[in-house]
C-alpha positions as CSV (number, residue, x, y, z in Angstrom):
1,M,45.0,27.8,-51.5
2,N,45.5,31.3,-52.9
3,T,49.0,32.7,-52.3
4,T,48.3,35.8,-54.3
5,K,45.9,37.3,-51.7
6,T,47.2,40.1,-49.5
7,T,45.1,39.9,-46.4
8,Y,45.1,36.7,-44.4
9,T,42.5,35.8,-41.8
10,F,42.8,33.7,-38.6
11,L,41.4,30.3,-37.8
12,L,38.8,30.0,-35.0
13,D,36.3,27.2,-34.6
14,G,37.1,25.8,-38.1
15,Q,36.4,29.2,-39.8
16,W,38.6,31.9,-41.1
17,Y,37.8,35.4,-39.7
18,E,38.8,39.0,-39.9
19,S,39.5,40.5,-36.5
20,E,36.9,42.6,-34.7
21,S,39.7,45.2,-34.2
22,K,39.5,46.0,-38.0
23,E,43.3,46.3,-37.9
24,T,45.9,44.4,-39.7
25,I,49.7,44.0,-39.5
26,E,51.8,44.4,-42.7
27,I,54.4,41.8,-43.5
28,S,57.1,43.3,-45.8
29,S,59.8,41.4,-47.7
30,P,63.2,41.5,-46.0
31,Y,65.0,41.6,-49.3
32,K,63.1,44.0,-51.5
33,E,60.5,46.8,-51.0
34,E,57.3,44.9,-51.4
35,L,54.3,44.0,-49.3
36,V,54.0,40.2,-48.8
37,G,50.7,40.4,-47.1
38,R,48.7,41.5,-44.0
39,V,47.6,39.4,-41.0
40,Q,44.9,40.2,-38.4
41,A,45.6,42.2,-35.3
42,M,43.4,40.1,-32.9
43,T,41.9,41.4,-29.7
44,K,42.0,39.9,-26.2
45,S,38.4,38.8,-26.5
46,E,39.3,36.9,-29.6
47,V,42.2,35.2,-27.7
48,D,39.6,34.2,-25.1
49,R,37.4,32.6,-27.8
50,A,40.4,30.8,-29.3
51,I,41.4,29.3,-26.0
52,A,37.9,28.4,-25.0
53,S,37.3,26.8,-28.4
54,A,40.4,24.7,-28.2
55,K,39.6,23.6,-24.7
56,A,36.1,22.4,-25.8
57,A,37.5,20.6,-28.8
58,Q,40.3,18.9,-26.8
59,T,38.0,16.8,-24.7
60,T,36.5,15.2,-27.8
61,W,39.9,14.8,-29.5
62,A,41.4,13.1,-26.5
63,K,38.8,10.3,-26.8
64,Q,39.7,9.6,-30.4
65,P,41.7,6.4,-31.0
66,V,45.4,7.0,-31.4
67,N,45.3,5.5,-34.9
68,K,42.7,8.1,-35.9
69,R,44.9,10.9,-34.7
70,A,47.7,9.4,-36.8
71,E,45.4,9.4,-39.9
72,L,45.0,13.1,-39.5
73,L,48.7,13.7,-39.3
74,H,49.4,11.6,-42.4
75,A,46.7,13.4,-44.3
76,W,48.3,16.7,-43.2
77,A,51.7,15.6,-44.5
78,T,50.2,14.7,-47.8
79,E,48.6,18.1,-48.2
80,L,51.9,19.8,-47.4
81,E,53.7,17.8,-50.0
82,K,51.1,18.9,-52.6
83,R,51.6,22.5,-51.6
84,A,55.4,22.5,-51.1
85,D,56.2,24.7,-54.1
86,E,53.6,27.3,-53.2
87,I,54.4,27.5,-49.5
88,G,58.1,27.4,-50.2
89,E,57.7,30.4,-52.4
90,V,55.9,32.3,-49.6
91,I,58.7,31.3,-47.2
92,M,61.2,32.9,-49.5
93,R,59.2,36.1,-49.9
94,E,58.3,36.4,-46.2
95,V,61.5,35.5,-44.4
96,G,64.1,35.8,-47.2
97,K,65.2,32.1,-47.3
98,G,66.3,30.7,-50.7
99,R,63.4,29.3,-52.7
100,A,65.0,25.8,-52.8
101,D,65.5,25.9,-49.0
102,G,61.9,27.0,-48.5
103,V,60.5,24.1,-50.5
104,K,62.9,21.7,-48.7
105,E,61.6,23.0,-45.4
106,V,58.0,22.1,-46.3
107,K,59.0,18.7,-47.5
108,R,61.1,18.0,-44.4
109,T,58.1,19.2,-42.3
110,A,55.9,16.5,-43.9
111,E,58.6,13.9,-43.0
112,I,58.6,15.1,-39.4
113,I,54.8,14.9,-39.2
114,R,54.7,11.4,-40.6
115,Y,57.5,10.2,-38.2
116,T,55.6,11.8,-35.3
117,A,52.4,9.9,-36.3
118,E,54.3,6.6,-36.4
119,E,56.2,7.3,-33.2
120,G,53.0,8.3,-31.5
121,L,51.4,4.9,-32.3
122,R,54.1,3.3,-30.1
123,F,54.0,6.0,-27.4
124,D,52.2,4.5,-24.4
125,G,52.3,3.9,-20.7
126,Q,53.3,0.9,-18.6
127,M,52.3,-1.5,-15.8
128,M,54.1,-1.9,-12.5
129,Q,53.8,-4.5,-9.8
130,G,53.7,-3.5,-6.1
131,D,56.0,-6.2,-4.9
132,S,58.9,-4.9,-6.9
133,F,59.4,-2.4,-4.0
134,P,60.4,-3.8,-0.6
135,G,57.3,-4.4,1.5
136,G,55.0,-3.9,-1.5
137,S,52.2,-6.2,-2.3
138,A,51.8,-8.3,-5.4
139,K,48.1,-7.6,-5.2
140,K,48.8,-4.0,-6.1
141,L,49.1,-3.3,-9.8
142,A,49.8,0.2,-11.2
143,V,48.4,1.0,-14.7
144,I,50.2,4.1,-15.9
145,K,48.6,5.8,-18.9
146,K,49.8,8.9,-20.9
147,A,47.3,11.7,-20.6
148,P,47.3,14.9,-22.7
149,L,48.0,18.2,-20.9
150,G,45.1,20.0,-22.5
151,V,45.6,23.2,-24.5
152,V,49.1,23.7,-25.8
153,L,50.3,27.2,-26.7
154,A,52.8,26.8,-29.6
155,I,54.9,29.9,-30.5
156,S,57.1,29.5,-33.5
157,P,60.1,31.6,-34.8
158,F,60.6,33.5,-38.1
159,N,63.5,31.5,-39.4
160,Y,61.7,28.1,-39.8
161,P,58.1,29.2,-39.9
162,V,56.7,25.9,-41.1
163,N,59.2,23.3,-39.8
164,L,59.5,24.5,-36.2
165,A,55.8,25.2,-36.0
166,A,54.8,21.7,-37.1
167,A,57.4,20.2,-34.8
168,K,55.2,21.6,-32.0
169,L,51.8,21.0,-33.4
170,A,52.2,17.4,-34.6
171,P,53.2,15.9,-31.2
172,A,50.6,18.0,-29.4
173,L,47.8,16.7,-31.7
174,M,49.2,13.1,-31.7
175,T,49.0,13.0,-27.8
176,G,45.5,14.3,-27.7
177,N,46.0,17.9,-27.0
178,A,44.4,21.0,-28.7
179,V,46.7,23.8,-29.9
180,V,46.6,27.6,-29.9
181,F,49.2,28.5,-32.5
182,K,50.9,31.9,-32.4
183,P,53.4,32.2,-35.3
184,A,56.1,34.8,-35.3
185,T,54.8,38.0,-37.0
186,Q,57.4,37.7,-39.7
187,G,56.6,34.2,-40.8
188,S,52.9,34.2,-39.9
189,I,51.7,34.0,-43.5
190,S,53.8,30.8,-44.0
191,G,52.4,29.5,-40.8
192,I,48.8,30.2,-41.8
193,L,49.3,28.4,-45.1
194,M,50.6,25.4,-43.2
195,I,47.4,25.4,-41.1
196,E,45.3,25.7,-44.3
197,A,46.8,22.4,-45.3
198,L,45.9,21.0,-41.9
199,V,42.3,22.1,-42.4
200,A,42.2,20.6,-45.8
201,A,43.4,17.3,-44.2
202,G,40.3,17.2,-42.1
203,L,41.2,19.1,-38.9
204,P,38.2,18.9,-36.4
205,S,36.7,22.3,-35.7
206,G,38.3,24.2,-32.9
207,L,41.1,21.8,-32.3
208,V,43.8,24.2,-33.6
209,N,43.2,27.9,-33.5
210,V,45.5,30.5,-35.0
211,V,46.4,33.7,-33.1
212,T,48.0,36.7,-34.8
213,G,48.4,40.2,-33.4
214,R,50.5,42.8,-31.7
215,G,52.6,41.7,-28.8
216,S,51.8,44.9,-26.9
217,V,48.1,44.0,-27.0
218,I,47.8,40.2,-26.7
219,G,51.4,39.0,-26.0
220,D,51.4,38.7,-22.2
221,Y,47.6,38.2,-22.1
222,L,48.0,35.1,-24.2
223,T,51.0,33.6,-22.4
224,A,49.7,34.2,-18.9
225,H,46.1,33.1,-19.8
226,P,44.7,30.6,-17.3
227,G,43.3,28.5,-20.1
228,I,46.7,27.5,-21.4
229,D,48.0,24.2,-20.0
230,M,51.5,24.1,-21.6
231,I,53.8,26.5,-23.6
232,T,56.3,25.4,-26.2
233,F,58.3,28.4,-27.5
234,T,61.2,28.9,-29.9
235,G,62.7,32.4,-30.1
236,G,65.0,34.9,-28.3
237,T,66.5,34.3,-24.9
238,G,65.0,37.6,-23.5
239,T,61.5,36.5,-24.4
240,G,62.2,33.0,-23.1
241,R,63.2,34.4,-19.7
242,H,60.0,36.5,-19.6
243,L,57.9,33.4,-20.4
244,S,59.5,31.4,-17.7
245,R,58.6,34.1,-15.1
246,Q,55.0,34.1,-16.4
247,S,54.4,30.4,-16.7
248,A,54.1,29.5,-13.1
249,M,52.7,26.0,-12.5
250,I,52.4,24.9,-16.2
251,P,54.9,22.9,-18.2
252,L,57.3,24.9,-20.4
253,V,59.7,24.0,-23.2
254,L,62.0,26.7,-24.4
255,E,64.3,26.6,-27.4
256,L,66.4,29.8,-27.2
257,G,69.6,31.4,-28.5
258,G,73.1,30.1,-28.8
259,K,76.7,31.1,-29.1
260,D,77.8,27.8,-30.6
261,P,81.6,27.4,-30.7
262,A,83.7,25.3,-33.0
263,L,86.8,23.9,-31.3
264,V,89.6,23.0,-33.7
265,L,92.1,20.7,-32.0
266,E,95.7,20.3,-33.1
267,D,95.1,17.0,-34.9
268,A,92.0,18.2,-36.8
269,D,91.6,17.9,-40.5
270,L,91.6,21.6,-41.3
271,S,90.0,21.2,-44.7
272,L,87.1,19.2,-43.2
273,A,86.8,21.7,-40.3
274,A,86.7,24.6,-42.7
275,D,84.0,23.0,-44.8
276,H,81.7,22.5,-41.9
277,I,82.5,25.8,-40.2
278,I,81.6,27.8,-43.3
279,S,78.4,25.8,-43.8
280,G,77.5,26.1,-40.2
281,A,78.2,29.8,-39.9
282,F,76.8,31.2,-43.1
283,S,73.9,29.2,-44.4
284,Y,70.8,31.4,-44.3
285,S,73.1,34.2,-43.3
286,G,73.7,32.6,-39.9
287,Q,70.0,33.2,-38.9
288,R,69.9,30.0,-36.9
289,C,70.2,29.3,-33.2
290,T,72.5,26.4,-34.1
291,A,74.8,28.4,-36.4
292,I,78.5,28.3,-35.6
293,K,79.1,31.7,-34.0
294,R,82.8,31.6,-32.9
295,V,85.9,29.5,-33.7
296,F,88.6,28.6,-31.2
297,V,91.9,27.6,-32.8
298,L,95.4,27.1,-31.4
299,D,97.8,30.0,-32.1
300,H,100.2,28.1,-34.3
301,Q,97.3,26.7,-36.5
302,A,95.3,29.9,-36.8
303,D,96.8,31.3,-39.9
304,A,96.3,28.1,-41.8
305,L,92.7,27.8,-40.7
306,V,92.0,31.4,-41.6
307,D,93.4,30.9,-45.1
308,E,91.1,27.8,-45.5
309,L,88.1,29.8,-44.3
310,T,88.8,32.8,-46.5
311,T,89.1,30.7,-49.6
312,R,85.7,29.2,-49.0
313,I,84.0,32.4,-48.1
314,A,85.0,33.8,-51.4
315,K,83.0,31.1,-53.1
316,L,79.8,31.8,-51.2
317,T,76.9,33.2,-53.2
318,V,75.6,36.5,-51.9
319,G,72.5,38.3,-52.9
320,S,68.8,37.6,-53.3
321,P,67.0,34.5,-52.1
322,E,65.3,34.4,-55.4
323,D,68.7,33.3,-56.8
324,D,69.0,30.7,-54.0
325,S,72.0,32.7,-52.5
326,V,73.6,31.3,-49.4
327,V,74.0,34.8,-47.8
328,V,70.9,36.8,-48.1
329,P,69.5,40.0,-46.5
330,L,68.7,39.7,-42.8
331,I,65.1,39.6,-41.6
332,D,64.8,43.3,-40.9
333,T,66.8,46.6,-40.5
334,K,67.0,46.3,-36.7
335,S,68.8,42.9,-37.1
336,A,71.2,44.3,-39.7
337,D,71.9,47.3,-37.4
338,Y,72.8,45.0,-34.6
339,V,75.1,42.8,-36.6
340,E,76.8,45.9,-38.1
341,G,77.3,47.2,-34.6
342,L,79.1,44.0,-33.5
343,I,81.5,44.3,-36.6
344,T,82.2,47.9,-35.9
345,D,82.9,47.3,-32.2
346,A,85.4,44.6,-33.0
347,K,87.1,46.7,-35.7
348,D,87.3,49.7,-33.3
349,Q,89.0,47.5,-30.7
350,G,91.7,46.2,-33.0
351,A,90.3,43.0,-34.6
352,T,91.2,42.2,-38.1
353,I,88.4,42.2,-40.7
354,V,89.8,39.4,-43.0
355,T,87.0,39.6,-45.5
356,G,83.5,41.2,-45.7
357,G,82.2,43.8,-43.2
358,N,80.3,45.8,-45.8
359,R,76.5,46.4,-45.8
360,T,73.9,47.2,-48.4
361,N,70.5,47.8,-46.9
362,N,69.8,44.6,-44.9
363,L,72.5,42.6,-46.7
364,I,75.7,42.1,-44.8
365,E,78.6,40.5,-46.6
366,P,79.9,37.2,-45.1
367,T,82.4,38.6,-42.6
368,L,85.4,36.8,-41.1
369,I,87.0,38.6,-38.1
370,D,90.4,37.5,-36.8
371,N,92.2,38.3,-33.6
372,V,89.0,38.6,-31.6
373,T,89.6,39.2,-27.9
374,R,87.6,38.8,-24.7
375,D,86.6,42.4,-24.4
376,M,84.9,42.5,-27.8
377,R,81.1,42.1,-28.0
378,V,81.3,39.6,-30.9
379,A,83.1,37.2,-28.6
380,W,80.0,36.8,-26.4
381,E,76.9,38.1,-28.1
382,E,74.8,36.1,-30.6
383,P,74.8,38.0,-33.9
384,F,72.1,36.0,-35.8
385,G,73.9,37.1,-38.9
386,P,76.8,36.3,-41.3
387,V,79.7,37.0,-38.9
388,L,82.4,34.6,-37.8
389,P,84.9,35.6,-35.1
390,I,88.2,33.7,-34.8
391,I,89.6,33.5,-31.3
392,R,93.2,32.4,-31.0
393,V,94.1,30.4,-27.8
394,S,97.1,28.6,-26.4
395,S,95.6,25.3,-25.3
396,V,92.5,23.0,-25.5
397,E,91.9,23.7,-21.9
398,E,91.6,27.4,-22.7
399,M,89.1,26.6,-25.5
400,I,86.9,24.7,-23.1
401,A,87.1,27.3,-20.3
402,Y,86.3,30.1,-22.8
403,S,83.4,28.2,-24.3
404,N,81.9,27.5,-20.9
405,E,82.0,31.1,-19.8
406,S,79.2,31.8,-22.2
407,E,75.7,32.3,-20.9
408,Y,74.6,30.0,-23.7
409,G,74.8,26.3,-23.9
410,L,73.1,25.0,-27.1
411,Q,75.6,23.1,-29.2
412,A,79.3,22.9,-30.0
413,S,81.5,21.4,-32.7
414,V,84.8,19.6,-32.0
415,F,87.2,18.8,-34.8
416,T,89.8,16.1,-34.1
417,E,91.0,12.8,-35.4
418,N,91.4,11.4,-31.9
419,I,88.3,9.7,-30.5
420,D,89.6,10.0,-26.9
421,S,90.1,13.7,-27.3
422,A,86.6,14.0,-28.9
423,F,84.8,12.5,-25.9
424,A,87.0,14.2,-23.3
425,V,86.3,17.6,-24.8
426,A,82.6,16.8,-25.4
427,D,82.1,15.8,-21.8
428,A,83.8,19.0,-20.6
429,L,81.6,21.4,-22.6
430,E,78.5,22.8,-21.0
431,T,76.2,22.4,-24.0
432,G,73.1,20.3,-24.8
433,S,74.8,18.7,-27.8
434,V,78.3,18.3,-29.2
435,Q,79.0,17.5,-32.8
436,I,82.2,15.6,-33.6
437,N,83.7,16.6,-37.0
438,G,80.5,18.2,-38.1
439,R,78.7,21.5,-38.0
440,T,76.3,22.4,-35.3
441,E,72.7,21.8,-36.5
442,R,69.4,20.5,-35.4
443,G,68.5,16.9,-36.3
444,P,67.9,14.4,-37.5
445,D,64.6,15.4,-36.0
446,H,64.2,12.3,-33.8
447,F,67.4,13.1,-32.0
448,P,67.0,14.9,-28.7
449,F,67.5,18.7,-29.1
450,I,68.6,20.3,-25.9
451,G,69.6,23.7,-24.6
452,V,71.2,24.4,-21.2
453,K,71.8,27.6,-19.4
454,S,70.3,30.5,-21.4
455,S,69.8,28.3,-24.4
456,G,66.7,26.7,-23.3
457,L,64.6,24.5,-21.0
458,G,63.4,21.0,-21.6
459,V,64.1,18.7,-24.5
460,Q,62.7,18.4,-28.0
461,G,63.0,15.9,-30.8
462,V,60.0,13.8,-31.8
463,G,60.0,11.3,-29.0
464,R,60.9,13.8,-26.3
465,S,58.3,16.3,-27.6
466,L,55.6,13.6,-27.4
467,A,56.6,13.0,-23.7
468,S,56.7,16.7,-22.9
469,M,53.1,17.2,-23.9
470,T,51.7,14.4,-21.7
471,R,51.5,13.5,-18.0
472,D,51.4,10.2,-16.3
473,K,47.9,9.1,-15.2
474,L,48.0,6.4,-12.5
475,T,45.3,3.9,-11.7
476,V,46.1,1.4,-8.9
477,L,44.3,-2.0,-8.9
478,N,44.0,-3.6,-5.5
479,L,43.3,-7.3,-6.2
480,K,41.5,-9.6,-3.8
């Protein structure tokens, strides 16, 4: 693997190609003025070839014994572990994540792949007897197998370009599917290097094909292609809605945005809550769908909590990912402009900027905003940046109602020392997951990962992902 090259090719039929378009897309560093590399701008005809190639390879792969599929995944994990430092370095340069976190992402990805292989060995169907239903016959036996869907289109995001990609590819391959992999443009080099490791592990020709290109040229063509049998997507809610309109009659799993709240109840340990809120809100500059994006606190406790949060924000490292800073420049100028706009709107409408609020290029200081009201954009919109609004309320009931008004429903954190209150509030919140006395986050990766409302469709997590990429195949035995 050569991470010093500047132009990366795409994988098709087991070979790496330059596009017939003769065009490439430049990937620039989000934190300094340098070219990380170029990827191919593929054409529609190349998309056709990629899908046809995957479809042809899938029929052979589906006939492979499950233990042989597991062997490929274990070999892939081993290759990733060997290359963790190199790929982690590219993750840092390409998406601006701290070097240590980039390496950790690759190693965690290897763990996910291995777990998926082992879980896949135990993922099978069942047998049913006809006489378990009233009037049914004991001479009817149902054999229910798990059949692959076919060609899975896996679309990954920029913020976890290896981890969230492999979380789609591994269960697809383990269940006998082929994959067309479309990485996010910013993050595509990291994704390609991940696939290089898979090829080195012995990937059969055509089973995984990589697609890179301009959305205006191949985006809708790819997602609406009749050769695609299932789409698994992680990214923005707007794109997710568009995909849901296009994907008529094929299975779809969407992992979208969030406006994850932290609810600090009266009996909460404020020190513990502050630790988790800061970690949840500001790690990787809040560029996570599961980042804590607003805090609800009772009026009489708000000053104490704000003091706790302010003290911790002052200790955050801010700067270059090369120094493993917690708060780093955002992925691009457009994102920084958007976050700055949310801060400005709140300030103009009377919110208190407790700390931060300043910007240098794409780097925005960790910003704590107090006295946020309902009419401010930051109360509702997902910043995907290092901004934390404090919303003062008069009751727990108001916290719950305010939280549920959001169009999003990914996760929430509830801080309390009372187990009854914890479950009562958790049950009332319209989110896929609720963390009690902990920050909102994905994982462990075998836990279900769920978004409701505008936060997603379907369920992920190793076991659930295996299930989402299969269908039941029923054979009925009529015994004499």
